[in-house]
Every structure is written in structure tokens, then in C-alpha cells.
C-alpha positions in Angstrom: 87.3 107.1 102.2 86.8 105.7 105.7 83.5 107.5 105.9 82.3 105.8 102.7 83.6 102.5 104.0 81.7 102.9 107.2 78.5 103.9 105.4 78.8 100.9 103.1 79.3 98.5 105.9 76.3 100.0 107.7 74.0 98.9 104.8 72.1 95.7 105.7 73.7 92.5 104.4 71.4 91.6 101.5 70.9 95.2 100.3 74.6 95.9 100.5 75.6 93.2 98.0 72.7 93.9 95.7 73.5 97.6 95.8 77.2 97.0 95.1 76.5 94.6 92.2 74.1 97.1 90.7 77.0 99.6 90.6 79.7 97.1 89.5 77.9 95.5 86.6 76.9 98.7 84.9 80.4 100.0 85.4 81.9 96.9 83.8 79.6 97.4 80.8 80.3 101.1 80.7 84.1 100.8 80.5 83.9 97.9 78.0 85.4 95.2 80.1 82.5 93.0 79.0 80.4 93.8 75.9 77.1 95.1 77.2 75.3 92.9 74.7 76.4 89.9 76.8 74.8 91.4 79.9 71.2 92.0 78.7 68.5 89.3 78.7 68.2 88.5 75.0 65.6 85.7 75.2 66.6 84.2 71.8 70.2 83.6 73.1 68.9 82.4 76.4 66.8 79.7 74.8 68.9 78.8 71.7 72.5 79.3 73.1 71.8 78.5 76.7 73.2 81.8 78.0 72.1 81.0 81.5 73.8 84.0 83.1 71.7 86.6 81.3 68.7 86.6 83.7 71.2 87.5 86.5 73.3 90.1 84.7 70.1 91.7 83.1 68.8 92.3 86.7 72.0 94.1 87.7 72.9 95.9 84.4 71.7 99.3 83.3 73.1 101.3 80.3 74.5 104.5 81.8 74.5 107.2 79.2 73.9 111.0 79.3 70.3 110.3 78.5 69.8 107.5 81.0 72.2 108.4 83.8 69.6 110.3 85.9 67.1 107.5 85.6 69.8 105.0 86.7 70.7 107.1 89.8 67.1 107.6 90.8 66.4 103.9 90.7 69.7 103.1 92.5 68.5 105.4 95.2 65.2 103.6 95.3 67.1 100.3 95.6 69.2 101.5 98.5 66.5 103.4 100.3 63.5 100.9 100.2 65.5 97.7 100.3 67.2 99.0 103.4 63.9 100.0 104.9 62.3 96.6 104.1 65.3 94.5 105.2 65.6 96.3 108.6 61.8 96.7 109.0 59.3 94.0 108.1 62.1 91.5 107.5 64.3 92.6 110.4 66.3 89.6 111.6 64.9 87.3 108.9 67.4 87.4 106.0 66.2 84.1 104.6 62.7 85.4 104.2 63.9 88.6 102.6 66.1 86.6 100.1 63.2 84.4 99.3 61.1 87.4 98.5 63.8 88.7 96.2 64.2 85.3 94.5 60.4 84.9 94.0 60.1 88.4 92.6 63.2 87.8 90.4 61.8 84.5 88.9 58.5 86.1 88.1 60.2 89.1 86.5 62.6 86.8 84.5 59.6 84.8 83.2 57.8 88.0 82.2 61.0 89.4 80.6 61.4 86.2 78.5 57.8 86.3 77.4 57.8 90.0 76.6 61.3 90.2 75.1 62.5 92.6 77.8 66.3 93.1 77.9 66.8 95.0 81.2 65.3 93.8 84.5 66.9 96.1 87.1 63.9 98.5 87.4 61.2 95.8 87.7 63.0 94.1 90.6 63.6 97.4 92.4 60.0 98.4 91.9 58.7 95.1 93.2 60.6 95.7 96.5 59.3 99.3 96.7 55.8 98.0 96.2 56.1 95.5 99.0 57.4 98.3 101.3 54.5 100.5 100.4 52.1 97.7 101.3 53.6 97.3 104.7 53.4 101.1 105.2 50.4 102.0 103.1 49.0 104.7 105.4 52.3 106.4 106.1 52.5 109.9 104.6 55.5 110.3 102.2 56.8 113.4 100.5 57.8 113.6 96.9 59.2 116.4 94.8 57.6 119.8 94.7 56.1 119.4 98.1 53.6 116.7 97.1 52.4 114.5 99.9 50.4 111.3 99.8 50.0 107.9 101.4 52.7 105.4 100.7 50.1 103.1 99.2 50.1 105.4 96.1 53.9 105.7 95.9 54.6 102.9 93.4 52.1 104.4 91.0 53.4 107.9 91.4 56.9 106.6 90.6 55.5 104.8 87.6 54.3 108.1 86.3 57.5 109.9 87.3 59.8 107.3 85.5 57.5 107.5 82.5 58.1 111.2 82.3 61.9 111.1 82.6 62.4 107.7 80.8 59.5 107.4 78.4 58.3 104.0 79.4 56.2 102.4 82.1 56.4 98.7 81.3 59.3 98.1 83.7 57.6 99.9 86.6 54.2 98.2 85.9 55.9 94.8 85.8 57.6 95.4 89.1 54.4 96.7 90.7 52.4 93.6 89.6 55.1 91.2 90.7 55.3 92.9 94.1 51.5 92.7 94.4 51.6 89.0 93.5 54.1 88.3 96.3 52.3 90.3 98.9 49.0 88.8 98.1 50.2 85.2 98.1 52.4 85.6 101.1 50.3 87.8 103.4 47.0 89.1 102.0 45.4 85.8 100.9 46.4 83.5 103.8 46.2 86.1 106.6 43.4 88.5 105.6 41.3 86.1 103.5 41.9 82.9 105.4 43.2 81.1 102.3 45.9 78.6 101.7 49.5 79.7 102.1 51.0 79.2 98.7 54.5 80.6 99.5 56.9 79.7 102.2 60.6 80.1 102.6 62.6 76.9 101.8 64.3 75.3 104.7 67.7 75.4 103.1 67.6 79.2 103.1 67.1 79.2 106.8 70.1 77.0 107.2 72.2 79.3 105.0 70.8 82.5 106.6 69.4 81.7 110.1 67.1 84.2 111.8 68.8 86.5 114.2 67.8 89.0 116.9 69.0 92.5 117.6 68.7 94.0 114.1 68.2 97.6 113.3 64.6 98.8 113.7 63.2 100.0 110.4 59.8 100.7 108.8 57.0 98.3 108.5 56.3 94.9 110.2 54.9 91.6 108.9 51.1 91.4 109.5 49.7 89.0 112.0 46.2 88.9 110.6 46.1 92.0 108.4 48.8 94.3 107.1 49.6 97.2 109.5 48.0 100.5 108.7 50.9 102.7 109.5 54.6 102.7 110.4 55.0 101.3 113.9 58.3 103.1 114.4 56.5 106.4 113.9 53.6 106.0 116.2 50.0 106.9 115.4 49.7 109.3 112.5 53.5 109.3 112.0 54.9 110.8 108.8 57.7 109.5 106.7 59.6 111.9 104.4 61.9 109.8 102.2 63.9 108.5 105.1 64.0 110.5 108.2 62.6 113.7 106.8 64.6 113.8 103.5 63.2 114.3 100.1 64.4 112.5 97.0 67.7 114.1 96.0 68.5 115.7 99.4 71.8 114.8 101.0 
């Protein structure tokens, strides 16, 4: 148990609590401590009954059944893996900026969910984070199942197809990809590459709550100065990334 505790404490701060909540809330719904129908988004109840907690619980809840358990575990892995990489890479030492990205993506996803009558928002938020990571590391070579290898730029779309095969839908993944693209474009691409106006900036109160720090763990990706980096700076020129230090999805 001490090994599990040490591993959990080693997860970066924001990812740690997001990861833990994404296990706890589905577990609460699974064992019946709270009726799962009170955890989903349900736009009609949000607007008519003012169930204001639903956008939060719908982002953390996923129905775990024999048919959905594998999809849940895969996306839980994506959450841990890519949120950790992003928090200790491009957002290293800048927790306020990372939390702002999550809040912006979450708000966009909630609005989309309310308009499209989506009940579960876990996958879209995870995919939005994965998409941003892929943009910071677009030329890094990643390995997927069955020995397939391609640039990280294509990873969100490969996973969209993968989840469609095992889950039968692509709306959640597509929503996450589009929201991740919107954040990256407004925060980096448009003001830095195209010389446009900066539409997004982290609110000052988040910097007061989560001040910048130095000496974090070096991860993958770095925020662009004028244009997003072409490859993983931690790996050097032409470096390769195999699902986290040479591991493929599903390996221990």
C-alpha cells in the first residue's frame, strides 16, 4: 500500500485530484451511494430545477459496467498520462495557467453538452487535454497498439477512431478535440503565430491561489514563444515518445 501511496503522491497536484475524483465519483455511482441519475448532466433539470452541481459531476462520472469498463479504464489512463505530461511539461511550474486551461475547456464542453443534450462529459474534457498535449508535441513519434507509429499531431484523431470502435460513438471525442483546438488557437496560435489579439489570459485571482513556482518535474512539451515547438524538447532532435518512456498503452 505504501507503494501505491507514494505513486499517488508523485502525481502532479492538479492531475492528482482530477484523477482521484474521476475514480471516486464513478465508484459512488456504482455502489449506489448516490443515484447515478443525479450525477449526469440532464439539461432539462439543470435549467428547470437549477441542479447546478450536474456540470461538475457529469465531468467526473462514468457508468462502469461490463460493457463500458474497458472504455472507462482506457480514458482514465489517458487522463493520468497526458494530464501529467502536460502539467509537468508545457505548464511546468504554472498551475494557475493549467487550471485556467481546464476551466476554459470545461466551460466550453458544458455549454456544448447543454446544447446537444449530452449526459456525460468525462471523455470530452480528457480528449481536450490530450489534444493540447498533441499540439505541443506534434512532431513527436508515438506508438499505438499493434506496432503502429505516427506523429502525435494525429493522435487525437486516431483515438477518436479507436474509441468509436470500442464504444460505438465519436461525439464525445470530437467535442473534446474541437474544444482543445479552440483553446490552443486562442491562447497560442492566433496571438503568437498569426500576430492577432490575445483573447485568453489567466485571471489574476488564480495566480494568487496557485502562484507560479520553480523546480518542477520536467515533462514533454513547452509553451511556444512565437510558434509551437515542432518536437519534444526533452527528447532532443528527432526524439521518439512511446506512450510515456517507451511504454505502449496497456503495458505495465
